N, C-alpha and C positions, 0 to 999 in steps of 0.2 A: 496387549496393545499392538495394532497393526504396524508392520514395517514397510508399508507402501506409502508413496507420496502421490497426491492427487494433482491433476492438471485440469483446471476449469476453463473451458473455452466454448464459445457459442458463435456459430457462423452468422447468425442474425445480427450480431453487434457490428457488422459491416454495413448495415443498411443506412445509418444516419450520416447524411452529408453535413459537413461543417463549414463549407465555404472554400473558395479558391485560396485565400490567404492564410487560413488557419492550418497550423501544422498537425492538429489533432484530427487526422484524416481516417477514413474507413480502412485504408491500406494498413494502418497500424494493427488492426485486427486480423487482416488477411495473412500477414507475414508471421503471425503467431499461431497459425494452425499447427497443432502438434505433429500432424502427418507430414508437414513440409520442413520440419526442423530435424535434422539428422540425429537419429538415436533417441529422440525424446519420447516418442510413442511407445518404445520398448522399455524405457527406464521408468516410466510413470504410468499411473492409472488415469485414463481419460475419464473425466466426469462431466456429464451433461447437467444442465440446470435450466430452469424456466423462471418466469417472473413470479414473485411472491405477492401477497396482498400489500396494499399501500401502507398498511400499519407499520411496516418496518421503517418507512421513511419518518414516521412520527416518533420514532425512538430518539431522534436527535433534531429533527427539523420542525418548525412551527407549522401549524395548519395553514397559516397565511402564505408561507413560502411555497408549500406544496401546491396550493391552489394557484398561486401566481405562475409557477412553472407550467402547470397544466393549461391554464387559460392563455398564457402567452404563446405556447407552442401550438395551440389550436387556432390562434388568431393571426393577424397580419404582421405583428411586430417581429423583427428579425433577430433581436438579441435579448439575452437574459440579464446582461450586465452592461458595462460601458462599451462593449464591442467584441470582447474575446470569445464569449460563449454563445454560439449560434442557437437560435430557437427555430427548429423545424418541426414538421408534423410528427416526426419519429422521436424527437428528443426526450419527451417525458417517458415513453415506453422503454427506450433504450437505457435511460438513466436508472429506471426502476429495475430493469433486468441486470444491469451492471451491479447494482447494490445487492441484488438477490444472490449473486454468486458467493459473496463473502459470508452470507448467512448459511448457505449450504455447506461451505467449507468448514465453518465453525462447528456445525452439527456433526460432520463426519470426523473431525479431529477430536472434538470433546467426547464423542461416543466411542472413540478408539477404532473407528473403521479405517482411518488414515493416520499416519504419524504426523504428517504436515501436508500443506497444500499451497499451490500457487494459482491465483486467479488472473487470467489474461483477459482483462476487461477494458472497455471504454464506454463512456467518458470516464476520465479519472475523477478524483473527489477531494483531495486534501486541502484545496483552497476554499471549498464551500463551507460556510458556517451555518448556524441554525436558521438564519433568515435571508441568506443571499447566496446566489450562484456567483462564481468568480473564476476567471482564468481557465477556461475550458471545463471547469468542474461544476456539475449541476447539483448532485447530492453527494454527501460525504460517505463514500463506501466504507472506509476504514472505521470511522466513528460509529456508523450503523452496526458494523460487525462487532465492534467492541461492546456496545450497549446490548446488542442481541445476546452475546455470550454471557453477559452478566444477568440478564433477565430470564433467559431460557435455560442456561446451564449453571447458574449460580456461581459464576466465576467471580471471586471476591476482588481480584486485582488484575488489570490488563496493562501490559506494557506495549506501547506503540513506538516502534523504531522507524522514523521517517528519514530515509537517506536520499530522497529526491534532491536535485540540485537547488530547488527553491525551498524556503521554509514552509512547514505545514501550518500556515496561519489559521486556516479554517478549523482544523482539528484542535489547534491551540485554544481558540476562542470557545469551542464547544465544551472543552473540559477544563476551562480556566479556573473554576472553583471546585474541582473534583479531585479528591485525594485517592480515589479508587482506580484512576487511569493516569499512568505516567506517560507523558509524551517526551521523547528524545528526538529532536529535530536536528539533523546533521546536514549542513548545506553550505553553499558558496556565499561568501560574506557580502558581495556587492549586488546580490539579487534580493530585492525587497528587504533592505537592511533594517528598516524600522520594525517590520513584522518578525524578523528573526534575530532580534537583539538579545544578547546574553542576559540583559537585565529583566527580561520577561520571564518570570518564574512561577506565575500563577498567583492567585489571591484567595483570601479566606481559607477554607479548609484545604484548598488546592495549592496553597503557597508551598513552593519547593518541589512540586510534582510536575513541573514543566521546565524543560531544559533545552535551550537553543545553543548549538555549537556551530559557529560560523568559521569556515575555513577560507583563508585568503586565496585569491586566484594564484595559480602556479605553485600551490603546495606540492611538494614531492610526494610520490605514492607511498614511500616508506613512512613519512610523517602522517599522511592522511590516514593510513590504516592503523598505525600505532596509536594515534590520538583516538580514533574510533573505539579501539579495544579498551583503552584506558578509561575513557569516559563511560562506556557501557559497564565496565567493571565497577566504577564508582556508583553508578545508579543501582546496581544489584546489591550494594551494601546497605541501601536504605529502602529498597522496594523489592518485594518478592511476588512476582506475577504468577498466576495460574495459566496464563496464555500470553503468547507474544504475537502481535500483529505487525507485519512489516508494510509500511508504505513504500513499495519498491519502485522508485523512480530510477530510470537509467540514463537520465539526461546530464549526469556528471561525466559521462563517457567523453573521451577527448575529441571525438568527431562531432559532438553535438554543437549546434550553433551558439548557444548561450554559455556553454561550458568553457571555463578557463582552467580546467583541471586535466591531469594526465592519465586518468583512469582508463583501464582496458577491461575486457570481459573478465579476465582472470581475477581482477581486483574485486569485482562484484561477487565472484565465487568466494573469495577470501572473507569478505564482509559477511556473507551468509554463514560461513563456518564459524566466524567469531560470534555471531548472534547465537548460534546453537551452542557453542562451547561455554559461553559465559552464562547463558540463561538456563541451560539444561538442569542444573541442580534445583532450580525453582519450579520450572514448568514441565520437566520431563520431555522436552523436545517438542511440545505442542506449539507449532508455528503455523500461522496463516499469513501468506504473503499476497498482497493485492497490488496490481500494477498502477503506477501513477504516470510520471512523465517518461520520455524517451521517444524522440520524434524523428531520428534518423532511421528510416525503415530498412536500411542496409545493415546497420549494426545492432538494432534493437533485438532481433531474434537471436543474435549471437550472445548478447548480454543475458537474455532470458534463459537461453540454453545453459550458460555457465552457472547462473543462479540456481536453476532447477537441478542440474546435475550435482551441485554442491548439497542441496537438500537431500538428494538420494544418497550421496556418498556418506554423509554424516550418519544417516540411518544405518547404512551397511556397516560402518565402523562400530556403531553402537551395538548392532546385532552380534558382531564378532567378539566384542568385549564381553557381552553377556554369556556367549558360548564358552569363552575362555575361563571366565570366573566360575562357571558351573562345573 
């Protein structure tokens, strides 16, 4: 298995304008150019990607939704939802390109070409469900990657760890009755509280495979991190994934407008280490991380850098451990 970590970024994802008032702006992609983040291009393998066929969208979205996005973006209507998600001439192509990165990363990780990977993409995806775009999200990148892993690489079980500051309501709805995908959504309690309630645990075969953990505003970093580790450890007692996908939102950072948490860059690095440490016995370190929120463009690249360097460091430690044991 490779000991390299991949970084997926495409300059063309800066093309889509999203409106003056929307924080999901093209500059989010610009600041994540690996060449502009100190030390990142040397630590990771830069991976390019292009758009895949639209069939990947159909893995989780209805044909009606896909056509609605296409026709709306080609027409004169300005929004895909109630006003948060702009419809521009570039939106459909950009959202398809964004979703394609996760599939490329899954291929590389499952084939052993990379140990893990981070996808710096926009638009994000975790609020989009099978039939609707929502809150800057057009297609659900993480859900598509999970289903792609199952259908293309026969991964029996996929764990999605969503640590965005908002609950991953779209992902939750897509896998609501699915026992093969476990969603752990870790978020701030006063943001979309109904969508992220702890009582929402799935239904039918999927009952018990959806877990919402809402953290109160102002939670200390020590409690925030220890709770995260404890909950993830509990999940691993009942679910053994062959692949972990992270919905990596960085909008719980203390500088973010909607955040009432005290997290700093180093805390996202620690969360990354926790995910690796707790899940490694099950998936062997196979992790694909896909960007969700994070709208302060001064601190977003710092958070991504910390997250990615943590992915690299855990692989280095793993390599040293193997050398020592041999």
